[in-house]
Residue frames as qw, qx, qy, qz and C-alpha x, y, z in Angstrom:
[[0.904, -0.376, 0.194, -0.066, -6.84, 27.17, 12.83],
 [0.044, -0.723, 0.668, 0.168, -3.12, 26.30, 12.90],
 [0.717, 0.291, -0.605, -0.186, -1.81, 23.21, 11.14],
 [0.847, -0.439, 0.233, -0.190, -1.71, 20.03, 13.20],
 [0.915, 0.282, -0.112, 0.267, 1.34, 18.81, 11.28],
 [0.646, -0.567, 0.096, 0.503, 4.87, 19.11, 12.60],
 [0.329, -0.242, 0.446, 0.796, 6.27, 20.15, 9.19],
 [0.458, 0.566, 0.060, -0.683, 4.64, 22.24, 6.48],
 [0.816, 0.378, 0.437, 0.036, 3.64, 20.61, 3.21],
 [0.151, -0.503, 0.532, 0.664, 6.01, 20.74, 0.22],
 [0.735, 0.543, 0.188, -0.359, 4.89, 20.54, -3.37],
 [0.195, -0.346, 0.768, 0.501, 6.39, 18.43, -6.14],
 [0.673, 0.442, 0.095, -0.586, 4.69, 17.58, -9.41],
 [0.266, -0.177, 0.888, 0.331, 5.51, 14.18, -10.93],
 [0.469, 0.033, -0.505, -0.724, 3.36, 13.16, -13.87],
 [0.775, -0.196, 0.161, -0.579, 0.30, 11.09, -12.98],
 [0.930, 0.151, -0.332, -0.058, 1.62, 7.77, -14.28],
 [0.449, 0.395, -0.613, 0.517, 4.95, 8.09, -12.47],
 [0.344, -0.383, 0.446, -0.732, 3.16, 9.01, -9.25],
 [0.899, -0.096, -0.006, -0.427, 0.84, 5.98, -9.45],
 [0.839, 0.255, -0.447, 0.175, 3.80, 3.68, -10.13],
 [0.196, 0.444, -0.582, 0.652, 5.76, 5.20, -7.23],
 [0.619, -0.322, 0.295, -0.653, 2.81, 4.70, -4.87],
 [0.966, 0.038, -0.169, -0.190, 2.59, 1.06, -5.95],
 [0.644, 0.387, -0.530, 0.393, 6.35, 0.58, -5.51],
 [0.120, -0.447, 0.537, -0.705, 6.32, 2.08, -2.01],
 [0.802, -0.196, 0.159, -0.541, 3.33, -0.06, -1.07],
 [0.898, 0.217, -0.381, -0.026, 5.05, -3.18, -2.46],
 [0.531, 0.265, -0.596, 0.541, 7.87, -2.72, 0.06],
 [0.485, -0.584, -0.609, 0.231, 5.55, -1.90, 2.97],
 [0.285, -0.258, -0.140, 0.913, 6.08, 1.86, 2.88],
 [0.243, 0.847, 0.460, -0.112, 4.35, 5.03, 1.67],
 [0.485, 0.708, 0.102, 0.504, 5.29, 7.99, -0.49],
 [0.240, -0.928, 0.138, -0.251, 5.98, 10.35, 2.41],
 [0.768, -0.527, 0.334, 0.145, 8.37, 7.96, 4.17],
 [0.819, 0.226, 0.301, 0.434, 10.15, 7.10, 0.93],
 [0.316, 0.836, 0.047, 0.447, 10.63, 10.71, -0.14],
 [0.415, -0.868, 0.237, -0.137, 11.95, 11.67, 3.31],
 [0.837, -0.316, 0.368, 0.255, 14.40, 8.74, 3.30],
 [0.692, 0.501, 0.221, 0.471, 15.55, 9.65, -0.22],
 [0.058, 0.927, -0.063, 0.364, 16.14, 13.25, 0.85],
 [0.651, -0.696, 0.303, 0.035, 18.12, 12.05, 3.89],
 [0.844, 0.037, 0.346, 0.407, 20.30, 10.00, 1.51],
 [0.470, 0.761, 0.176, 0.411, 20.63, 12.93, -0.92],
 [0.105, -0.928, 0.189, -0.305, 22.00, 15.31, 1.71],
 [0.483, 0.436, -0.678, 0.341, 24.35, 12.69, 3.14],
 [0.547, -0.477, 0.397, -0.562, 22.58, 11.91, 6.42],
 [0.831, -0.103, 0.531, -0.130, 22.57, 8.20, 5.50],
 [0.017, 0.418, -0.773, -0.476, 24.22, 5.89, 3.01],
 [0.260, 0.221, 0.940, -0.010, 21.10, 3.72, 2.70],
 [0.315, -0.037, -0.399, -0.860, 18.61, 4.36, -0.06],
 [0.670, 0.014, 0.420, -0.613, 14.99, 3.38, 0.67],
 [0.473, 0.033, 0.873, 0.110, 13.94, -0.10, -0.43],
 [0.509, 0.363, -0.273, -0.731, 12.43, -0.71, -3.83],
 [0.918, 0.117, 0.269, -0.267, 10.62, -3.70, -5.35],
 [0.607, -0.261, 0.654, 0.367, 12.76, -6.42, -6.91],
 [0.411, 0.377, 0.658, 0.506, 11.03, -5.93, -10.29],
 [0.009, -0.021, -0.129, -0.991, 10.13, -2.66, -12.05],
 [0.321, 0.480, 0.627, -0.523, 6.57, -1.43, -11.52],
 [0.307, 0.351, 0.675, 0.572, 4.69, -1.51, -14.83],
 [0.160, 0.083, -0.041, -0.983, 2.99, 1.56, -16.20],
 [0.433, 0.403, 0.703, -0.395, -0.79, 1.39, -16.03],
 [0.452, 0.653, -0.117, -0.596, -0.92, 3.04, -19.45],
 [0.506, 0.527, -0.615, -0.298, 1.19, 0.53, -21.35],
 [0.969, -0.192, 0.006, -0.155, 1.42, -2.47, -19.03],
 [0.836, 0.198, -0.217, 0.463, 5.23, -2.41, -19.24],
 [0.522, -0.649, -0.104, 0.544, 7.88, -0.79, -17.09],
 [0.260, 0.960, -0.057, -0.082, 9.16, 2.58, -18.24],
 [0.798, 0.294, -0.104, 0.516, 12.59, 2.71, -19.85],
 [0.476, -0.689, -0.134, 0.531, 14.91, 4.67, -17.52],
 [0.405, 0.000, 0.340, 0.849, 16.49, 6.31, -20.59],
 [0.010, 0.673, 0.555, 0.490, 13.14, 7.95, -21.37],
 [0.372, -0.894, -0.235, -0.091, 13.24, 9.93, -18.11],
 [0.742, -0.108, -0.134, 0.648, 17.00, 10.54, -17.79],
 [0.258, 0.325, 0.040, 0.909, 16.72, 14.27, -18.50],
 [0.392, -0.731, -0.386, -0.403, 13.92, 15.04, -16.03]]
C-alpha cells in the first residue's frame, strides 16, 4: 500500500532528553516538532528570515531539573 503522506519520512537522531525538551518547547509555543523542524529548515536554506518561536525561558532537562548549558552541546 502506498504512503498516504505527501513527503517521505526523514530520520534524525537527537538524544532522548533533547528530544523530550524540544517536544515540550514546541508545545509551549503552540506548535509541534514537525512544524518547527520544517520552519527551521526553511530558515536554514534562506527561504525566510524568521526563525520558529521558542519559549521565553529554557526548557529544563527531565534528568537534572535544570536547563542544559548551550556550551555543552556546541560541538554537536
